[in-house]
C-alpha positions in Angstrom: 62.1 16.0 130.7 60.2 15.0 133.8 57.8 17.5 135.3 59.9 17.7 138.5 63.0 18.8 136.6 64.3 22.3 137.2 65.7 24.2 134.3 69.0 25.7 135.4 70.5 27.0 132.2 69.3 27.6 128.7 71.2 29.4 126.0 71.2 29.5 122.2 73.4 31.9 120.3 75.6 32.4 117.3 79.3 31.8 117.9 82.4 31.6 115.6 80.3 30.9 112.5 78.1 28.3 114.2 75.5 27.9 116.8 75.9 27.0 120.5 73.0 25.5 122.4 73.3 24.8 126.1 70.5 23.2 128.3 71.1 22.0 131.9 68.4 20.6 134.2 68.4 19.5 137.8 66.5 16.2 137.9 64.9 14.4 140.9 67.0 11.2 140.2 70.2 10.7 138.3 70.1 9.7 134.6 71.5 6.2 134.8 74.4 5.5 134.9 75.3 9.1 135.9 75.5 9.5 139.6 74.5 13.2 139.9 71.2 15.0 139.7 71.8 16.8 136.4 70.6 16.2 132.8 72.4 18.2 130.2 73.0 18.8 126.5 75.6 21.2 125.2 76.5 21.5 121.6 78.4 23.6 119.1 77.4 23.1 115.5 79.0 24.6 112.5 78.1 23.9 108.9 75.4 21.5 110.0 77.9 19.3 111.8 78.5 18.8 115.5 81.9 20.1 116.3 81.7 19.8 120.1 79.0 18.1 122.2 78.5 17.2 125.9 75.6 15.1 127.1 74.5 12.4 129.5 72.0 10.3 127.8 70.4 7.3 129.6 72.5 4.2 129.3 75.6 6.0 128.2 76.2 8.4 131.0 78.5 11.4 130.9 80.4 11.8 127.7 81.6 14.4 125.2 82.0 14.5 121.4 85.0 16.2 119.8 84.4 16.0 116.0 83.7 12.3 115.4 85.4 11.1 118.6 83.3 10.2 121.6 84.9 9.9 125.0 83.8 9.6 128.7 83.5 12.9 130.6 84.1 13.2 134.3 81.2 15.4 135.6 82.2 17.5 138.6 79.5 20.2 138.7 77.5 22.6 136.5 80.2 25.4 136.5 82.9 22.9 135.6 80.8 21.5 132.8 80.3 24.9 131.3 84.0 25.8 131.6 85.1 22.5 130.0 82.6 22.9 127.2 83.6 26.4 126.4 87.3 25.5 126.5 86.7 22.7 123.9 84.7 25.1 121.7 87.5 27.7 121.9 90.1 25.0 121.0 87.9 23.8 118.1 87.6 27.4 116.7 91.2 28.4 116.8 
């Protein structure tokens, strides 16, 4: 991460037999092609496999992973990102 990035959220904990890791930064410039000043990585892993993941890597933009399926994600703000992630994790662990 660039030295001017501001860490907004970092969490790692056990959940539903797996591990949740959440990291969100505010960055000085958007990560292309995202149009917002955030860089994020949220993941729920169980049994060594990603069950749910959200990220916005350079070149791909905002997207999420549900099992082996990857789809675009419409980023609104940090609070909505966290809500959407936890909703998907809860759905995946029913």
